Structures are given as C-alpha cells and as structure tokens.
N, C-alpha and C positions, 0 to 999 in steps of 0.2 A: 273166293279162294279158300283153300283148306290149310289148317294149321300144320299138317304133316308133310306138306309139299311146298318147295321153293323153287321157282324157276331162276336158273343162273345162266350166264352167257355160254357156258360149256354143256348145259343140259338141265337136269333136275336133281335136287337134293331131297331125299325122301327120308323121313323119320319113321322107323318101324318098330313094332314090338313083336317078337317072334315067340310063338308057343311051339316048343319041340315036342316030338313024339306024338303028334296028332294022327288021327285016323286017315287024313288026306291032306294034300297040299292045297291051300285056298287062301284067298284074301277075304278076311272077315269084315273089316270096315274100320272107320275111325274110332279110336278109344283114347280119350285124354291127350289130345295133341299128337297122337302117333297112329300109324296104320297098322292094325293088328293082322298078323299073318300066321297061319298054321302051317307047320312043316312036319313031315313024317320022320325025319332023321333025328337021332339023339344029339344032344349038345356036347358031343365028345370029339376031340382031336380035329376040330374044324369041319366036321360033317354037316352040321346045320348051316354053317357059313357057305360052304360049297353049294349045298342044296338051295339056299336062299339066292345066291347069284344065278344058279341055273334056272330056277323058278321064275324069277323076274325077267331073265333074258328070253325065256320061252313065252311068257305072257306078253311081253312087249315086242316080240319078234325082232330082237336085237342080239348081236354077238355077246357072248358071255364076258368077253374082255371089256365091254363097254359098261359093265355093272361092277363097281368097286365098293367095298365096305370102308367107309372113311373113319368110322369109329364104332366101338362096341363089339369087337371081335369076340370078347369073352363075356358078353352080356346079352340079355334078351333084348335090350334097347339098342338099336343100331341105327346108324345113318348111312344110307347108300347114295352114291353119286352115280346117276345114270347119264352117261354121255350120249347126247343125241343132237341132231340138227333140227329136230321137231319137238321141242319141249312141250308145246301146247298140245300136241297129239298125245303125248305120254300123260300130261295132266288130265285131259279129257277122258282117256281110257281109264285111268285109276279112279277118277271121280264118278264115272259111270258104273264102275264095279262096286263102289262103295255106297251107292245111293239105294240099296236094297231096303 
C-alpha cells in the first residue's frame, strides 16, 4: 500500500501535493508521503482547487461531485476524499500511474 492513499468505507482518502502554474496537468508520483500533482491553474481564488477536482474526476472517470477537498484548500498540501464504490480500482489506477 502507499502512504498517500487510504481506503475508507466511503471511498478513498488521498493526500496530495499540488504544484500550481505547471506547463501541463499531470500526476508526477509519490513524494514524502503525498502524491505530487502538477496543475496549470494559478493558486488564486480557488482556481487550483477547482482544477484539482476536475482533473481527478476526469482521470478516474467519476463525477466531479464525488471529489471533495477535505482539508488544505489554501495550501499546496491537500487531502481529497474520492467517493466511490470501487476503492480498489481507484487505488490500482493511482498506483499504476505512479510506478513510472
């Protein structure tokens, strides 16, 4: 298992580190207990938070309403709750994306 991902009864809790103003949106990989993610939006007025939710919803093929920021809305260090009835599929997808 990974330090950045916890399976819960309602889905997955994901600890991420966001790098705003990147050249493209991408999952970089694990970094010190978090999943590093690069996002193109600037960290102003919630733009990076909104893009973060959209990005993970698109990557995981889930509705955006199923991705919530539990903590860290004003920080680069965030915790996301991903509501899903297939938490192991989410875990496997993220671990495969980070094993580069």
